[in-house]
C-alpha positions in Angstrom: 30.2 -38.8 -1.8 32.6 -36.6 0.1 32.7 -35.7 3.7 32.4 -31.9 3.0 29.2 -30.4 4.5 27.0 -28.6 2.0 23.7 -26.6 2.1 20.9 -26.1 -0.5 20.4 -22.5 0.6 21.8 -19.7 -1.5 24.6 -17.5 -0.3 24.0 -13.7 -0.3 26.3 -13.4 -3.4 24.3 -16.0 -5.3 21.0 -14.5 -4.4 22.2 -11.0 -5.5 23.5 -12.4 -8.8 20.0 -13.9 -9.5 17.9 -10.8 -8.6 20.1 -7.9 -9.6 19.0 -7.9 -13.2 15.3 -7.7 -12.2 16.0 -5.0 -9.6 18.0 -2.9 -12.1 15.2 -3.1 -14.6 12.6 -2.1 -12.0 14.8 0.8 -10.9 15.1 2.0 -14.5 11.3 1.8 -15.0 10.7 3.6 -11.8 13.2 6.4 -12.6 11.7 6.8 -16.1 8.2 7.1 -14.6 9.4 9.7 -12.1 11.2 11.8 -14.8 8.2 11.7 -17.1 5.9 12.7 -14.3 8.1 15.6 -13.4 8.5 16.8 -16.9 4.8 16.7 -17.7 3.4 17.7 -14.3 3.5 21.4 -15.2 1.2 21.2 -18.3 -0.8 18.0 -17.8 -3.9 18.3 -15.7 -6.3 16.0 -17.6 -8.8 15.7 -20.3 -11.0 18.8 -20.9 -9.1 20.7 -18.1 -8.7 24.4 -18.9 -5.2 24.3 -17.4 -4.0 21.4 -19.6 -1.9 21.9 -22.7 -2.3 18.2 -23.7 -4.0 17.4 -27.1 -7.2 16.6 -25.2 -6.9 19.5 -22.7 -8.8 22.7 -23.1 -6.3 25.4 -22.3 -6.6 26.9 -25.8 -10.3 27.7 -25.6 -9.8 29.0 -22.0 -7.2 31.4 -23.2 -9.4 32.6 -26.0 -12.2 33.2 -23.5 -9.8 35.1 -21.2 -8.8 37.4 -24.0 -12.5 38.2 -24.4 -12.8 39.1 -20.7 -14.5 35.9 -19.7 -13.1 34.3 -16.5 -12.7 30.6 -15.9 -12.5 28.5 -12.8 -12.2 24.8 -12.1 -14.6 22.9 -9.8 -13.8 19.3 -8.9 -16.6 18.8 -6.3 -20.3 19.2 -6.6 -20.4 21.7 -3.7 -17.9 23.9 -5.6 -19.9 23.7 -8.8 -23.3 24.4 -7.2 -22.0 27.4 -5.3 -21.1 29.2 -8.5 -24.3 28.8 -10.5 -26.1 32.0 -11.4 -27.4 34.1 -14.3 -23.9 35.2 -15.2 -22.3 31.8 -15.2 -21.9 29.0 -17.7 -21.5 25.7 -16.0 -19.7 23.1 -18.1 -20.1 19.5 -16.9 -17.4 17.4 -18.5 -18.7 13.9 -17.4 -22.3 14.0 -16.3 -22.7 10.2 -16.5 -20.0 9.9 -13.8 -22.3 11.6 -11.3 -24.4 9.6 -8.9 -28.2 9.9 -8.9 -28.2 12.1 -5.8 -25.5 14.3 -7.3 -27.5 14.7 -10.5 -30.6 15.7 -8.6 -28.7 18.3 -6.6 -27.1 19.7 -9.7 -30.4 19.9 -11.6 -32.2 21.6 -8.7 -29.5 24.2 -8.4 -29.3 25.0 -12.1 -32.9 24.8 -13.4 -33.9 28.2 -12.0 -30.5 29.9 -11.8 -30.8 31.7 -15.1 -27.4 30.6 -16.4 -26.3 28.2 -19.0 -25.5 24.5 -18.3 -23.5 22.5 -20.9 -23.5 18.7 -20.6 -20.8 16.9 -22.6 -21.6 13.4 -23.9 -24.6 13.0 -21.6 -26.1 9.6 -22.0 -28.9 7.5 -20.6 -27.5 7.4 -17.0 -27.8 11.1 -16.6 -30.4 12.4 -19.1 -33.5 11.5 -17.1 -32.4 13.7 -14.2 -30.3 16.5 -15.8 -32.3 16.9 -19.0 -35.9 15.5 -18.5 -37.7 14.8 -21.7 -34.6 14.1 -23.7 -33.7 10.6 -25.1 -30.4 9.4 -26.4 -29.6 7.0 -29.2 -26.5 5.0 -30.2 -23.4 7.2 -30.7 -22.2 8.3 -34.1 -18.7 8.9 -35.3 -17.2 12.4 -34.9 -17.0 14.1 -38.3 -17.5 17.5 -40.0 -21.3 18.3 -40.0 -23.3 21.3 -41.2 -25.6 23.1 -38.6 -28.9 22.7 -40.3 -30.7 24.5 -37.6 -31.8 28.0 -36.6 -29.6 28.4 -33.6 -27.6 31.6 -34.1 -24.4 30.3 -32.6 -24.4 27.3 -34.9 -25.2 29.3 -38.0 -22.4 31.7 -37.3 -19.9 28.9 -36.6 -20.9 26.9 -39.7 -19.4 23.4 -40.2 -17.9 21.8 -37.1 -16.7 18.5 -35.9 -19.4 16.9 -33.9 -20.8 13.4 -33.3 -21.1 11.1 -30.3 -24.4 10.9 -28.5 -27.5 11.7 -30.6 -30.6 13.2 -28.9 -34.3 13.4 -29.5 -36.9 15.5 -27.6 -40.5 16.8 -27.8 -39.8 19.9 -25.7 -41.1 23.1 -27.4 -38.5 25.6 -28.4 -35.6 23.2 -28.5 -32.9 23.6 -31.1 -31.4 20.5 -32.7 -28.2 21.0 -34.8 -25.5 19.0 -36.5 -27.7 16.1 -37.4 -26.6 12.5 -37.7 -29.1 10.2 -39.4 -31.8 12.8 -38.6 -30.9 13.2 -34.9 -29.1 16.2 -33.5 -25.7 15.9 -31.8 -26.1 19.4 -30.4 -29.3 20.2 -28.6 -30.3 23.4 -26.8 -33.1 23.3 -24.3 -34.8 26.5 -23.2 -35.0 27.1 -19.4 -36.5 29.5 -17.0 -35.2 33.0 -16.3 -33.4 33.2 -19.6 -31.3 30.1 -18.7 -30.8 27.2 -21.0 -29.2 23.7 -21.2 -26.9 22.7 -24.1 -26.2 19.0 -24.8 -23.1 18.3 -26.8 -22.9 14.7 -28.1 -19.0 14.9 -28.2 -16.5 17.2 -26.6 -14.1 17.3 -29.6 -14.6 21.0 -30.4 -13.1 21.9 -27.0 -9.9 19.9 -27.4 -6.6 21.8 -28.0 -5.7 19.8 -31.1 -9.2 20.1 -32.7 -10.0 23.8 -31.8 -8.5 25.2 -35.1 -10.5 22.8 -37.3 -13.4 24.2 -39.3 -15.8 26.2 -37.1 -14.9 24.4 -33.8 -13.4 27.5 -32.2 -16.3 29.7 -33.2 -18.9 27.3 -31.9 -17.0 26.6 -28.6 -16.5 30.4 -27.9 -20.2 31.2 -28.6 -21.4 28.3 -26.4 -19.1 29.1 -23.5 -18.9 32.8 -23.9 -22.6 33.7 -23.5 -22.0 34.6 -19.9 -19.1 36.4 -18.2 -17.9 33.5 -16.1 -17.3 29.8 -17.0 -17.1 27.0 -14.4 -15.4 23.8 -15.7 -16.9 21.1 -13.5 -14.6 18.1 -13.6 -16.4 15.3 -11.6 -14.1 13.3 -9.3 -14.6 9.9 -7.7 -13.0 11.4 -4.5 -15.9 13.9 -4.2 -17.6 13.3 -0.8 -21.0 14.2 -2.2 -21.0 10.9 -4.2 -21.7 9.0 -0.9 -24.5 11.3 0.2 -28.2 10.4 -0.5 -30.7 12.9 -1.7 -31.3 14.3 1.8 -27.6 15.1 2.3 -27.0 12.1 4.6 -24.1 9.7 4.1 -25.5 6.8 2.1 -22.4 4.5 2.2 -22.7 3.1 5.7 -21.7 4.2 9.2 -18.3 5.6 8.3 -19.3 7.0 4.9 -16.6 5.0 3.1 -17.2 2.9 0.1 -15.4 -0.5 -0.3 -12.7 -0.9 -2.9 -15.0 -3.2 -5.0 -17.7 -0.6 -5.0 -15.3 2.1 -6.3 -14.1 -0.1 -9.2 -16.2 0.3 -12.3 -18.1 -2.8 -13.4 -16.2 -2.9 -16.7 -12.9 -3.5 -14.8 -14.5 -6.3 -12.8 -15.7 -8.0 -16.0 -12.4 -7.5 -17.6 -10.6 -9.1 -14.7 -12.9 -12.0 -14.8 -12.3 -12.5 -18.5 -8.5 -12.3 -18.0 -8.7 -14.9 -15.2 -10.8 -17.2 -17.4 -8.2 -16.7 -20.2 -5.4 -17.6 -17.8 -7.2 -20.8 -16.7 -7.8 -21.8 -20.3 -4.1 -21.1 -21.2 -3.0 -23.2 -18.2 -5.2 -26.1 -19.3 -3.9 -25.8 -22.9 -0.3 -25.8 -21.9 -0.8 -28.7 -19.4 -2.6 -31.0 -21.9 -1.2 -34.5 -22.5 -0.3 -34.9 -26.2 -0.2 -38.7 -25.9 1.5 -41.6 -24.0 5.1 -41.3 -23.1 7.5 -42.8 -25.6 10.8 -44.4 -24.7 13.7 -43.3 -26.9 17.2 -44.7 -27.2 19.9 -42.5 -25.9 22.1 -41.0 -28.7 25.2 -42.1 -26.9 26.1 -44.7 -24.3 26.7 -43.4 -20.8 29.0 -45.3 -18.5 27.5 -46.5 -15.3 30.2 -44.8 -13.3 29.4 -41.4 -14.9 25.7 -41.8 -14.2 26.4 -42.8 -10.6 28.8 -39.9 -10.1 26.3 -37.4 -11.7 23.5 -38.6 -9.4 25.7 -38.4 -6.4 26.6 -34.8 -7.2 22.9 -34.0 -7.5 22.2 -35.6 -4.1 25.1 -33.7 -2.6 24.0 -30.4 -4.1 20.5 -30.9 -2.7 21.8 -32.1 0.7 19.6 -35.1 0.2 21.3 -37.6 2.5 18.0 -39.3 3.3 17.4 -40.1 -0.4 21.0 -41.2 -1.0 20.9 -43.5 2.0 17.6 -45.0 1.0 19.0 -45.7 -2.5 22.1 -47.3 -1.2 20.2 -49.6 1.3 17.6 -50.5 -1.3 20.2 -51.5 -3.9 22.1 -53.6 -1.4 19.0 -55.4 -0.3 18.0 -56.1 -3.9 21.5 -57.6 -4.6 21.5 -59.7 -1.4 18.1 -61.3 -1.8 19.1 -63.6 -4.8 22.3 -64.6 -3.0 20.3 -65.7 0.0 17.5 -67.4 -1.8 15.0 -64.7 -0.8 12.3 -63.7 -3.4 12.7 -60.2 -4.7 9.2 -59.4 -3.5 10.5 -59.9 0.1 13.9 -58.2 -0.4 12.7 -55.1 1.5 10.9 -57.0 4.3 13.0 -57.0 7.5 11.3 -60.1 8.9 12.4 -62.1 5.9 15.7 -60.7 4.8 17.4 -60.2 8.2 17.1 -63.9 9.3 18.5 -65.1 6.0 21.5 -62.8 6.2 22.2 -63.8 9.8 22.0 -67.5 8.9 24.5 -67.1 6.1 27.1 -65.2 8.1 29.4 -67.0 10.6 28.5 -64.7 13.4 24.7 -64.9 13.6 24.4 -62.6 16.7 25.1 -59.4 14.8 22.3 -56.8 14.6 22.0 -55.9 11.0 18.8 -53.9 11.2 20.5 -50.5 11.7 22.7 -51.2 8.7 20.0 -52.3 6.2 16.9 -50.6 7.6 18.4 -47.9 9.9 17.9 -44.2 10.3 19.2 -41.4 8.0 22.9 -40.5 8.4 23.4 -37.2 10.2 26.2 -35.9 8.0 28.2 -36.8 4.9 30.8 -38.7 6.9 28.1 -41.0 8.3 26.7 -41.5 4.8 30.2 -42.5 3.5 30.6 -44.9 6.4 27.2 -46.4 5.6 28.2 -47.0 2.0 31.4 -48.7 3.1 29.6 -50.9 5.6 27.0 -52.0 3.0 29.8 -52.9 0.5 31.6 -54.9 3.2 28.4 -56.8 4.1 27.7 -57.6 0.5 31.3 -59.0 0.0 31.0 -61.0 3.1 27.7 -62.6 2.0 29.2 -63.4 -1.4 32.2 -65.1 0.1 30.5 -67.0 2.8 
């Protein structure tokens, strides 16, 4: 051991050397994300958005409608959607299952007697009872090219189109079921009051930019959306304040009208997180398992005792472990002194047994050896070096006495 003072804490330079690689990688990822967001922000608005040029956007069909003199607007809240309904409006609801029960009730009450057309995309069991009473859904089918096989004029003129998804069944008189899958329609038109109607599409693929030019998709989309002079694309949003109101228009989420984070997270994500946590626990158990008892192996080379001692001393010095080093030095000295004094090894570390035997062997029996053999931790490296020298001197004195 040396008298140089050391510390286990990292210097700023060492800390920077350790974390700079991670920080550079994170910076590159952040910069790439910002660049991608800026590049795509002009054209990317989302799935089924008439402003989006993405493969699953709907700008192409919106442009075709505009060329025919049909205007399009986007509504992201229920209040915006309800305020536009009327006999000259086609209301396209892109995610009816995302609406709460109170939102569905409000939407149905506003559209059932408005005289316009309401198109529900991929409506399933969560929304059919309210938005399309009397209609049942069955397990989804794959999207593929299907023939109309119905008397609906729009379907007959469009011919084959790519449909699938939700399949429907109803006993409502005058309903038109088209593009059958195992005998059940994937397009269902329900007659309404005042020349209005409701159209259920099992899948939205005919409205996607990258699918519009296939088969009769464009013709069917234009006829379904172009029956009125105005189209409202209702894109439901979780940030819509109407989602927290009950059927009477009051806030149903508590005093402040705010939902907790857990309430806003879909149940599928919660179950997925639970499964990931369980998988992590199982992986930890697997990696921590014991493969069998420890086996002692012979070293491939012989290591000199001086090298082993120096290596351990360097580790103690690097960790600033003066307490551990002092304890090892004192314990080794007491273990070597005990046989010389006739003290059993089991009592070598008992002060009441070892100290009287050492005092009796030495010429000066009035020395207080307790601080040396059982004393406190040295305060610095110099004190530790002095302790090692004093222990060596004591052992030599006992051996020569």
